[in-house]
All heavy atoms as an XYZ file, in Angstrom:
664
protein
N       2.531     18.202     -5.450
C       2.914     16.804     -5.285
C       1.677     16.004     -4.832
O       0.907     16.440     -3.970
C       4.023     16.666     -4.255
C       4.489     15.218     -4.099
S       5.692     14.963     -2.776
C       7.133     15.765     -3.470
N       1.512     14.850     -5.383
C       0.374     13.984     -5.079
C       0.607     13.260     -3.754
O       1.757     12.790     -3.488
C       0.254     12.959     -6.214
C      -1.057     12.288     -6.288
C      -1.147     11.462     -7.596
C      -2.518     10.967     -7.806
N      -2.639     10.206     -9.002
N      -0.406     13.153     -2.894
C      -0.253     12.432     -1.622
C       0.189     10.991     -1.888
O      -0.235     10.353     -2.824
C      -1.611     12.499     -0.947
C      -2.302     13.665     -1.641
C      -1.716     13.737     -3.005
N       0.987     10.457     -0.977
C       1.551      9.112     -1.170
C       0.473      8.019     -1.160
O       0.584      7.020     -1.838
C       2.668      8.843     -0.089
C       3.499      7.636     -0.545
C       2.085      8.678      1.251
C       4.798      7.501      0.144
N      -0.622      8.250     -0.390
C      -1.683      7.262     -0.398
C      -2.411      7.199     -1.745
O      -2.846      6.135     -2.204
C      -2.670      7.445      0.740
C      -3.225      8.819      0.880
C      -2.469      9.721      1.814
O      -1.300      9.457      2.164
O      -3.028     10.792      2.148
N      -2.475      8.350     -2.468
C      -3.063      8.319     -3.808
C      -2.165      7.609     -4.791
O      -2.665      6.954     -5.689
C      -3.277      9.766     -4.278
C      -4.414     10.450     -3.496
O      -5.194      9.747     -2.808
O      -4.529     11.704     -3.609
N      -0.867      7.749     -4.631
C       0.066      7.056     -5.512
C      -0.053      5.548     -5.309
O      -0.111      4.778     -6.316
C       1.538      7.484     -5.223
C       2.515      6.721     -6.062
C       1.665      8.989     -5.554
N      -0.141      5.090     -4.069
C      -0.294      3.673     -3.785
C      -1.629      3.162     -4.320
O      -1.687      2.096     -4.937
C      -0.213      3.410     -2.264
C      -0.372      1.950     -1.840
C       0.677      1.070     -2.519
C      -0.273      1.823     -0.344
N      -2.694      3.949     -4.167
C      -3.998      3.571     -4.696
C      -3.915      3.395     -6.220
O      -4.414      2.388     -6.763
C      -5.043      4.597     -4.352
C      -6.451      4.305     -4.841
C      -7.290      3.511     -4.085
C      -6.915      4.790     -6.051
C      -8.558      3.220     -4.525
C      -8.180      4.493     -6.509
C      -8.974      3.715     -5.735
O     -10.272      3.409     -6.172
N      -3.267      4.326     -6.898
C      -3.170      4.242     -8.373
C      -2.326      3.046     -8.790
O      -2.546      2.468     -9.835
C      -2.578      5.545     -8.902
C      -3.473      6.726     -8.821
O      -4.707      6.518     -8.616
O      -2.985      7.887     -8.893
N      -1.397      2.670     -7.958
C      -0.491      1.519     -8.277
C      -1.296      0.198     -8.161
O      -1.151     -0.674     -9.021
C       0.684      1.521     -7.340
C       1.681      0.339     -7.489
C       2.403      0.464     -8.834
C       2.685      0.327     -6.354
N      -2.082      0.017     -7.144
C      -2.766     -1.265     -6.913
C      -4.141     -1.355     -7.536
O      -4.679     -2.432     -7.692
C      -2.860     -1.621     -5.405
C      -1.487     -1.740     -4.783
C      -3.720     -0.615     -4.666
N      -4.711     -0.229     -7.996
C      -6.053     -0.218     -8.575
C      -6.244     -1.227     -9.736
O      -7.186     -1.939     -9.770
C      -6.401      1.223     -8.998
C      -7.850      1.339     -9.512
C      -8.896      1.366     -8.629
C      -8.068      1.419    -10.865
C     -10.190      1.486     -9.116
C      -9.351      1.567    -11.353
C     -10.411      1.581    -10.448
N      -5.317     -1.249    -10.689
C      -5.492     -2.194    -11.816
C      -5.318     -3.655    -11.429
O      -5.690     -4.561    -12.132
C      -4.403     -1.796    -12.843
C      -3.818     -0.561    -12.347
C      -4.175     -0.390    -10.933
N      -4.794     -3.938    -10.248
C      -4.497     -5.308     -9.839
C      -5.685     -5.988     -9.138
O      -5.582     -7.227     -8.940
C      -3.332     -5.310     -8.900
C      -2.027     -4.839     -9.492
S      -0.721     -4.898     -8.255
C       0.420     -3.736     -8.901
N      -6.692     -5.273     -8.755
C      -7.769     -5.842     -8.034
C      -9.015     -6.002     -8.927
O      -9.202     -5.261     -9.882
C      -8.152     -5.011     -6.776
C      -7.015     -4.965     -5.788
C      -8.598     -3.603     -7.149
N      -9.855     -7.027     -8.591
C     -11.081     -7.225     -9.376
C     -12.233     -6.390     -8.832
O     -12.998     -5.815     -9.597
C     -11.482     -8.714     -9.345
C     -10.535     -9.558    -10.164
C     -10.995    -10.990    -10.207
O     -12.079    -11.356     -9.726
O     -10.236    -11.823    -10.766
N     -12.384     -6.347     -7.517
C     -13.457     -5.520     -6.880
C     -12.886     -4.105     -6.594
O     -12.545     -3.768     -5.484
C     -13.871     -6.180     -5.570
C     -14.514     -7.517     -5.741
C     -15.854     -7.433     -6.473
O     -16.577     -6.414     -6.305
O     -16.186     -8.405     -7.216
N     -12.841     -3.292     -7.645
C     -12.206     -1.998     -7.538
C     -13.001     -1.041     -6.663
O     -12.466     -0.114     -6.097
C     -11.973     -1.419     -8.939
C     -11.015     -2.241     -9.719
C     -10.834     -1.817    -11.141
O     -11.688     -1.194    -11.713
N      -9.712     -2.158    -11.726
N     -14.306     -1.269     -6.522
C     -15.125     -0.401     -5.693
C     -14.815     -0.574     -4.211
O     -15.031      0.351     -3.427
C     -16.601     -0.644     -5.960
C     -17.042     -0.253     -7.323
C     -18.496     -0.538     -7.540
C     -18.886     -0.178     -8.967
N     -20.248     -0.535     -9.293
N     -14.354     -1.713     -3.820
C     -14.068     -2.000     -2.399
C     -12.639     -1.618     -2.023
O     -12.317     -1.700     -0.814
C     -14.341     -3.452     -2.087
O     -13.364     -4.264     -2.740
N     -11.833     -1.181     -2.950
C     -10.458     -0.852     -2.658
C     -10.330      0.516     -2.000
O     -10.990      1.506     -2.413
C      -9.634     -0.836     -3.944
C      -8.182     -0.402     -3.838
C      -7.359     -1.448     -3.055
C      -7.559     -0.186     -5.185
N      -9.566      0.580     -0.919
C      -9.246      1.862     -0.298
C      -7.846      1.828      0.320
O      -7.382      0.759      0.746
C     -10.296      2.295      0.733
O     -10.135      1.486      1.868
N      -7.210      2.963      0.341
C      -5.884      3.100      0.927
C      -5.991      4.222      1.928
O      -6.431      5.316      1.625
C      -4.777      3.415     -0.130
C      -3.470      3.655      0.519
C      -4.692      2.289     -1.157
N      -5.603      3.917      3.140
C      -5.679      4.932      4.218
C      -4.325      5.104      4.876
O      -3.561      4.127      5.047
C      -6.690      4.481      5.298
C      -8.092      4.437      4.736
C      -9.082      3.972      5.792
O      -8.724      3.716      6.939
N     -10.360      3.923      5.443
N      -4.064      6.332      5.233
C      -2.868      6.646      5.986
C      -3.214      6.643      7.478
O      -4.116      7.371      7.924
C      -2.351      8.030      5.577
C      -1.044      8.384      6.149
C      -0.589      9.706      5.603
N       0.766      9.986      6.008
C       1.567     10.855      5.402
N       1.126     11.483      4.371
N       2.784     11.062      5.861
N      -2.498      5.823      8.258
C      -2.769      5.697      9.662
C      -1.750      6.443     10.470
O      -0.613      6.610     10.015
C      -2.781      4.219     10.015
C      -3.844      3.341      9.329
C      -3.681      1.908      9.769
C      -5.214      3.848      9.583
N      -2.101      6.940     11.651
C      -1.150      7.655     12.469
C      -0.083      6.696     12.997
O      -0.304      5.544     13.216
C      -1.986      8.207     13.629
C      -3.229      7.427     13.628
C      -3.444      6.865     12.229
N       1.109      7.264     13.191
C       2.239      6.528     13.693
C       2.855      7.255     14.867
O       2.853      8.499     14.901
C       3.267      6.321     12.594
O       4.411      5.716     13.086
N       3.382      6.533     15.811
C       4.047      7.163     16.938
C       5.392      7.743     16.542
O       5.866      8.669     17.155
C       4.246      6.141     18.074
C       2.947      5.585     18.675
C       3.277      4.492     19.681
C       2.179      6.715     19.354
N       5.987      7.179     15.473
C       7.242      7.679     14.993
C       6.988      8.695     13.877
O       6.357      8.371     12.903
C       8.084      6.494     14.461
C       9.458      6.881     14.011
O       9.850      8.084     14.177
O      10.210      6.000     13.530
N       7.499      9.900     14.080
C       7.256     10.943     13.071
C       8.000     10.706     11.750
O       7.653     11.305     10.726
C       7.629     12.313     13.632
C       9.088     12.476     13.940
C       9.404     13.816     14.558
O       8.585     14.341     15.357
O      10.463     14.345     14.220
N       8.961      9.824     11.759
C       9.733      9.479     10.515
C       9.152      8.261      9.816
O       9.794      7.724      8.946
C      11.202      9.262     10.840
C      11.871     10.569     11.249
O      11.523     11.618     10.764
N      12.808     10.449     12.159
N       7.966      7.808     10.192
C       7.378      6.646      9.588
C       5.996      6.963      9.008
O       5.206      7.667      9.654
C       7.225      5.525     10.596
C       6.650      4.222     10.048
C       6.520      3.155     11.077
O       6.116      3.469     12.205
O       6.792      2.021     10.769
N       5.736      6.481      7.839
C       4.424      6.615      7.196
C       3.790      5.204      7.181
O       4.403      4.259      6.687
C       4.547      7.154      5.769
C       5.194      8.527      5.780
C       3.185      7.160      5.099
C       5.555      9.061      4.420
N       2.605      5.092      7.741
C       1.906      3.801      7.770
C       0.717      3.894      6.805
O      -0.191      4.699      7.016
C       1.426      3.464      9.165
C       0.670      2.117      9.178
C       2.607      3.400     10.152
N       0.722      3.058      5.777
C      -0.348      2.979      4.814
C      -0.982      1.620      4.896
O      -0.274      0.602      4.980
C       0.134      3.231      3.385
C       0.758      4.621      3.133
C       1.280      4.663      1.703
C      -0.251      5.717      3.349
N      -2.289      1.536      4.855
C      -3.026      0.305      4.901
C      -3.897      0.168      3.689
O      -4.641      1.124      3.375
C      -3.870      0.143      6.178
O      -3.045      0.364      7.312
C      -4.493     -1.221      6.248
N      -3.824     -0.938      2.989
C      -4.636     -1.250      1.841
C      -5.790     -2.124      2.300
O      -5.563     -3.170      2.851
C      -3.850     -1.960      0.719
C      -2.653     -1.125      0.280
C      -4.720     -2.341     -0.421
C      -1.718     -1.842     -0.643
N      -7.025     -1.665      2.093
C      -8.212     -2.427      2.429
C      -8.858     -2.904      1.122
O      -9.064     -2.074      0.235
C      -9.224     -1.549      3.201
C      -8.720     -1.186      4.558
C      -8.169      0.104      4.814
C      -8.874     -2.021      5.645
C      -7.724      0.444      6.055
C      -8.410     -1.654      6.916
C      -7.844     -0.421      7.104
N      -9.158     -4.187      1.063
C      -9.816     -4.714     -0.143
C     -10.471     -6.077      0.259
O     -10.312     -6.543      1.377
C      -8.822     -4.921     -1.268
N     -11.178     -6.646     -0.712
C     -11.765     -7.992     -0.498
C     -10.638     -9.009     -0.316
O      -9.513     -8.805     -0.746
C     -12.580     -8.368     -1.702
C     -13.777     -7.480     -1.940
C     -14.826     -7.583     -0.878
O     -14.994     -8.652     -0.275
O     -15.511     -6.550     -0.620
N     -10.933    -10.086      0.386
C      -9.883    -11.070      0.753
C      -9.235    -11.708     -0.483
O      -8.040    -11.961     -0.476
C     -10.492    -12.156      1.649
O     -11.505    -12.825      0.992
N      -9.976    -11.919     -1.562
C      -9.361    -12.483     -2.777
C      -8.368    -11.467     -3.409
O      -7.342    -11.836     -3.870
C     -10.438    -12.816     -3.817
C     -11.273    -14.028     -3.393
O     -10.802    -14.803     -2.523
O     -12.382    -14.205     -3.984
N      -8.770    -10.207     -3.353
C      -7.878     -9.167     -3.890
C      -6.615     -8.978     -3.014
O      -5.519     -8.756     -3.548
C      -8.611     -7.845     -4.046
C      -9.628     -7.923     -5.156
O      -9.451     -8.668     -6.134
O     -10.668     -7.189     -5.078
N      -6.802     -9.089     -1.722
C      -5.619     -8.993     -0.823
C      -4.655    -10.103     -1.065
O      -3.445     -9.950     -1.132
C      -6.080     -8.931      0.660
C      -6.757     -7.601      0.970
C      -4.921     -9.152      1.617
C      -5.878     -6.384      0.836
N      -5.224    -11.329     -1.277
C      -4.403    -12.481     -1.594
C      -3.632    -12.238     -2.909
O      -2.450    -12.593     -2.991
C      -5.214    -13.758     -1.680
N      -4.255    -11.649     -3.850
C      -3.626    -11.344     -5.147
C      -2.503    -10.268     -4.954
O      -1.437    -10.374     -5.512
C      -4.659    -10.837     -6.147
C      -4.117    -10.606     -7.489
C      -5.186    -10.220     -8.517
N      -6.169    -11.251     -8.697
C      -7.407    -11.257     -8.192
N      -7.851    -10.220     -7.532
N      -8.246    -12.245     -8.394
N      -2.764     -9.272     -4.085
C      -1.828     -8.220     -3.862
C      -0.616     -8.739     -3.075
O       0.517     -8.216     -3.258
C      -2.445     -7.055     -3.137
C      -3.444     -6.218     -3.973
C      -4.124     -5.206     -3.088
C      -2.773     -5.598     -5.173
N      -0.831     -9.693     -2.211
C       0.308    -10.246     -1.450
C       1.115    -11.199     -2.310
O       2.341    -11.193     -2.291
C      -0.191    -10.908     -0.142
C      -0.754     -9.871      0.804
C       0.939    -11.695      0.500
C      -1.431    -10.386      2.009
N       0.408    -12.022     -3.070
C       1.090    -12.919     -4.020
C       1.649    -14.153     -3.335
O       1.634    -14.292     -2.089
N       2.175    -15.024     -4.123
C       2.789    -16.256     -3.580
C       4.076    -15.885     -2.845
O       4.963    -15.195     -3.363
C       3.115    -17.221     -4.701
C       1.879    -17.813     -5.319
C       2.270    -18.817     -6.380
N       1.057    -19.182     -7.091
C       0.714    -20.440     -7.320
N       1.503    -21.408     -6.928
N      -0.391    -20.685     -7.952
N       4.138    -16.373     -1.652
C       5.322    -16.143     -0.780
C       5.595    -14.656     -0.570
O       6.699    -14.251     -0.212
C       6.541    -16.874     -1.282
C       6.380    -18.377     -1.350
C       7.584    -19.036     -1.884
O       8.542    -18.420     -2.370
N       7.548    -20.371     -1.881
N       4.605    -13.770     -0.795
C       4.755    -12.368     -0.544
C       5.519    -11.630     -1.588
O       5.896    -10.465     -1.328
N       5.767    -12.195     -2.754
C       6.547    -11.519     -3.767
C       5.903    -10.263     -4.286
O       6.586     -9.257     -4.533
C       6.865    -12.469     -4.950
C       7.911    -13.507     -4.600
C       7.618    -14.860     -4.759
C       9.168    -13.157     -4.145
C       8.531    -15.836     -4.446
C      10.082    -14.127     -3.795
C       9.782    -15.460     -3.977
N       4.605    -10.284     -4.504
C       3.912     -9.095     -5.042
C       3.948     -7.993     -3.999
O       4.175     -6.816     -4.304
C       2.491     -9.453     -5.416
C       1.748     -8.297     -6.022
S       2.448     -7.748     -7.621
C       1.744     -8.912     -8.667
N       3.684     -8.360     -2.715
C       3.697     -7.343     -1.654
C       5.097     -6.714     -1.528
O       5.222     -5.481     -1.344
C       3.291     -7.988     -0.301
N       6.123     -7.499     -1.648
C       7.495     -6.998     -1.589
C       7.728     -6.028     -2.787
O       8.415     -5.004     -2.602
C       8.483     -8.142     -1.589
C       9.930     -7.697     -1.401
C      10.138     -7.052     -0.019
O       9.449     -7.361      0.928
N      11.060     -6.151      0.016
N       7.240     -6.390     -3.949
C       7.453     -5.488     -5.118
C       6.714     -4.210     -4.924
O       7.242     -3.137     -5.305
C       6.964     -6.221     -6.392
N       5.534     -4.222     -4.381
C       4.739     -2.997     -4.103
C       5.496     -2.117     -3.102
O       5.639     -0.927     -3.234
C       3.328     -3.311     -3.588
C       2.497     -3.970     -4.748
C       2.623     -2.100     -3.057
C       1.189     -4.580     -4.266
N       6.012     -2.762     -2.061
C       6.737     -2.023     -0.993
C       8.032     -1.403     -1.577
O       8.369     -0.276     -1.247
C       7.092     -2.950      0.161
C       5.872     -3.296      1.017
C       6.228     -4.203      2.140
N       5.052     -4.422      2.999
C       4.539     -5.625      3.207
N       5.075     -6.699      2.646
N       3.484     -5.763      3.969
N       8.760     -2.144     -2.410
C       9.978     -1.596     -2.986
C       9.667     -0.426     -3.917
O      10.384      0.552     -3.920
C      10.722     -2.678     -3.767
C      11.441     -3.658     -2.882
C      12.161     -4.765     -3.665
O      11.925     -4.914     -4.841
N      13.022     -5.470     -2.971
N       8.610     -0.551     -4.714
C       8.241      0.512     -5.613
C       7.886      1.784     -4.840
O       8.298      2.866     -5.192
C       7.060      0.093     -6.531
O       7.433     -1.108     -7.237
C       6.687      1.188     -7.472
N       7.106      1.611     -3.784
C       6.666      2.758     -2.997
C       7.787      3.339     -2.150
O       7.768      4.511     -1.766
C       5.489      2.392     -2.124
C       4.233      2.092     -2.896
S       3.660      3.475     -3.892
C       3.306      4.682     -2.628
N       8.781      2.568     -1.820
C       9.885      3.060     -0.973
C      10.726      4.105     -1.703
O      11.395      4.895     -1.050
C      10.765      1.891     -0.503
O      11.528      1.380     -1.578
N      10.675      4.129     -3.005
C      11.434      5.134     -3.757
C      10.945      6.565     -3.370
O      11.741      7.455     -3.066
C      11.274      4.917     -5.298
C      11.912      3.561     -5.674
C      11.891      6.030     -6.084
C      11.570      3.078     -7.053
N       9.623      6.733     -3.336
C       9.074      8.039     -2.962
C       9.334      8.390     -1.463
O       9.530      9.549     -1.137
N       9.311      7.355     -0.657
C       9.516      7.658      0.772
C      10.963      8.031      1.048
O      11.251      8.792      1.972
C       9.110      6.469      1.631
O       9.969      5.379      1.444
N      11.916      7.569      0.249
C      13.301      7.966      0.428
C      13.512      9.448      0.140
O      14.344     10.138      0.758
C      14.214      7.135     -0.483
C      14.385      5.719      0.004
C      15.362      4.980     -0.852
N      15.232      3.571     -0.580
C      15.249      2.611     -1.518
N      15.402      2.950     -2.793
N      15.134      1.375     -1.200
N      12.784      9.941     -0.828
C      12.860     11.367     -1.207
C      12.383     12.248      0.003
O      12.882     13.246      0.286
C      12.024     11.648     -2.450
C      12.699     10.982     -3.650
C      11.927     13.150     -2.676
C      11.881     11.003     -4.891
N      11.351     11.687      0.730
C      10.811     12.426      1.874
C      11.550     12.130      3.178
O      11.185     12.655      4.189
C       9.301     12.030      2.057
C       8.493     12.368      0.825
S       6.754     11.805      0.811
C       6.456     11.009      2.300
N      12.595     11.320      3.119
C      13.386     10.920      4.300
C      12.523     10.288      5.366
O      12.621     10.631      6.575
C      14.128     12.121      4.888
C      15.475     12.315      4.216
O      15.949     11.371      3.557
O      16.012     13.421      4.340
N      11.645      9.361      4.984
C      10.777      8.650      5.922
C      10.723      7.212      5.575
O      10.926      6.823      4.397
C       9.355      9.231      5.904
C       9.319     10.653      6.421
C       7.906     11.041      6.596
N       7.864     12.424      7.156
C       6.779     13.038      7.352
N       5.602     12.511      7.078
N       6.778     14.239      7.895
N      10.448      6.377      6.583
C      10.247      4.954      6.337
C       8.801      4.730      5.952
O       7.901      5.414      6.438
C      10.531      4.141      7.593
C      11.995      3.966      7.888
C      12.156      3.055      9.057
N      11.175      3.391     10.130
C      11.492      3.982     11.249
N      12.709      4.278     11.554
N      10.568      4.272     12.124
N       8.561      3.753      5.105
C       7.214      3.467      4.696
C       6.832      2.072      5.131
O       7.595      1.128      4.927
C       7.148      3.564      3.140
C       5.770      3.375      2.535
C       4.808      4.457      3.010
C       5.868      3.389      1.024
N       5.703      1.933      5.768
C       5.179      0.679      6.230
C       3.810      0.444      5.567
O       2.889      1.230      5.773
C       5.045      0.684      7.765
C       4.666     -0.677      8.316
O       4.389     -1.607      7.585
N       4.641     -0.736      9.630
N       3.723     -0.596      4.725
C       2.480     -0.890      4.005
C       1.902     -2.173      4.568
O       2.574     -3.192      4.620
C       2.744     -1.042      2.480
C       3.287      0.313      1.935
C       1.433     -1.413      1.753
C       3.648      0.227      0.466
N       0.618     -2.104      4.976
C      -0.085     -3.265      5.507
C      -1.235     -3.585      4.616
O      -1.786     -2.721      3.939
C      -0.585     -2.949      6.902
C       0.527     -2.656      7.874
C      -0.034     -2.339      9.261
C       1.126     -2.053     10.212
N       0.687     -1.856     11.556
N      -1.630     -4.889      4.633
C      -2.726     -5.357      3.796
C      -3.789     -5.872      4.720
O      -3.543     -6.766      5.540
C      -2.234     -6.464      2.843
C      -1.173     -5.959      1.905
C       0.149     -6.010      2.259
C      -1.523     -5.543      0.621
C       1.135     -5.558      1.396
C      -0.558     -5.116     -0.257
C       0.790     -5.139      0.103
N      -5.063     -5.421      4.556
C      -6.162     -5.868      5.420
C      -7.371     -6.137      4.507
O      -7.647     -5.437      3.559
C      -6.546     -4.760      6.403
C      -5.510     -4.422      7.401
C      -5.339     -5.526      8.437
O      -6.282     -6.262      8.729
O      -4.217     -5.628      8.960
N      -8.087     -7.237      4.804
C      -9.253     -7.592      4.066
C     -10.510     -7.203      4.841
O     -10.482     -7.113      6.080
C      -9.279     -9.082      3.723
O      -9.335     -9.857      4.883
N     -11.617     -7.017      4.122
C     -12.879     -6.668      4.772
C     -13.484     -7.908      5.348
O     -13.409     -8.963      4.865
C     -13.850     -6.060      3.739
C     -13.452     -4.679      3.337
C     -13.243     -4.381      1.983
C     -13.302     -3.664      4.264
C     -12.884     -3.117      1.581
C     -12.981     -2.396      3.845
C     -12.770     -2.135      2.507
O     -12.412     -0.841      2.127
């Protein structure tokens, strides 16, 4: 099975212009039933990934939540710019 951070990376990779600056990291969480993933990219790309009124970010979170349901964990996706 492919790690969930690689799946998220593959999902957002075609959506960014500065593909070399894109990274997805799994951060530690105090709750063992929660997975925290952070997308790091240039500020223009982060704005594109969040979208108007957060619609794109919501779509990314919904798509990724399918895999987290199989693992019986909550998924928290954050967006950070360099």
